[in-house]
C-alpha positions in Angstrom: -14.2 163.3 -108.0 -15.6 163.9 -104.4 -17.6 167.3 -103.2 -18.7 167.7 -100.0 -20.7 170.4 -98.7 -21.7 171.9 -95.4 -22.4 174.3 -92.6 -25.7 174.9 -93.5 -28.3 175.2 -90.5 -31.1 177.8 -89.5 -30.6 181.0 -88.6 -32.5 184.1 -88.4 -33.2 187.4 -90.3 -29.5 189.6 -90.1 -27.5 186.5 -89.0 -24.8 184.9 -91.1 -23.2 181.3 -92.1 -20.4 180.3 -93.8 -20.7 177.0 -96.7 -17.7 174.9 -96.7 -17.1 172.9 -100.0 -14.1 170.0 -99.6 -13.1 168.8 -102.9 -11.1 165.8 -103.6 -10.0 163.8 -107.1 -9.3 166.8 -109.1 -6.9 169.2 -109.1 -8.6 171.9 -107.0 -6.7 174.7 -107.7 -6.9 174.7 -111.5 -11.0 174.3 -111.5 -14.2 177.1 -111.3 -16.0 176.8 -108.1 -19.7 177.9 -107.5 -22.0 177.8 -105.2 -26.1 177.2 -106.6 -29.0 177.3 -104.6 -32.4 175.4 -105.6 -36.1 175.6 -103.6 -38.7 173.6 -104.6 -40.4 174.4 -108.0 -37.6 176.2 -108.9 -34.5 175.6 -110.9 -30.9 175.8 -109.7 -29.6 179.0 -109.8 -26.4 180.7 -109.3 -24.9 183.0 -106.2 -21.5 183.0 -106.3 -18.7 181.8 -108.5 -14.7 182.1 -108.0 -12.0 181.3 -110.8 -8.2 179.6 -110.4 -6.7 183.3 -110.7 -9.4 184.7 -108.0 -11.9 186.4 -110.1 -15.7 186.3 -108.8 -19.1 186.9 -109.9 -22.4 187.1 -107.7 -26.1 187.1 -108.1 -27.7 190.7 -108.3 -29.6 189.3 -105.1 -26.7 188.4 -102.8 -24.0 190.9 -104.3 -22.8 192.9 -101.3 -23.8 189.8 -98.9 -22.2 186.9 -100.0 -18.7 186.6 -100.1 -16.9 183.5 -101.6 -13.5 182.5 -101.2 -11.2 179.3 -101.7 -7.6 177.9 -100.0 -6.2 176.1 -102.3 -3.8 174.3 -100.0 -7.2 173.3 -98.3 -8.9 172.2 -101.2 -12.1 174.4 -99.9 -13.9 177.2 -101.2 -16.4 179.1 -98.8 -19.6 180.6 -99.2 -19.6 183.8 -96.6 -23.4 184.1 -96.2 -24.2 187.9 -94.1 -27.4 189.9 -93.0 -28.8 186.7 -94.1 -33.0 187.0 -95.6 -35.9 184.1 -95.9 -35.8 184.5 -99.6 -32.2 183.1 -99.6 -33.9 179.8 -97.7 -33.0 177.1 -99.9 -30.9 174.7 -100.7 -27.2 175.2 -101.1 -24.8 173.0 -103.6 -20.5 173.7 -104.5 -20.5 173.0 -108.1 -16.6 172.3 -109.6 -15.3 172.4 -113.0 -17.5 171.0 -115.7 -20.3 169.3 -113.4 -19.2 167.6 -110.4 -21.5 168.6 -107.5 -22.4 167.5 -103.7 -25.1 166.4 -101.8 -25.8 170.3 -100.9 -26.6 171.6 -97.5 -30.1 173.3 -95.8 -29.8 176.8 -95.3 -32.7 177.9 -93.2 -33.5 181.7 -92.7 -35.8 182.9 -90.3 -38.2 186.1 -90.2 
C-alpha cells in the first residue's frame, strides 16, 4: 500500500491550502481515510476523518474551517483548509485503513 500526500506549503494566516492524499494498493472506496497532524514534541492528533459512506468527523480546533472529502474514482482524499492559523502549523499525515500512513507534508502558517 502506498500513501502519498501533497499540497503543503507556506501560507499567511487567513489563507487556504488544499492537501491531497493519493492511495494505491488497497481498495480505496472501502476504507476510512483520516488526516492527522503532528508538531515537534507533541503526539500526532486526528484532524478529520471520512468513512466510505461519507460520514465525516473533525477536531474541534478545525471544525468549520477544514473540509475533508474523497474522490473514489481517483483514489484520492482531500483536506481543504481555510482561514488558516499559525497554530495549524504542523506536518500533516494521511492514513487509510487500519494503519497505512503517508510520509507527511509540511504546512506552515505565518502570522
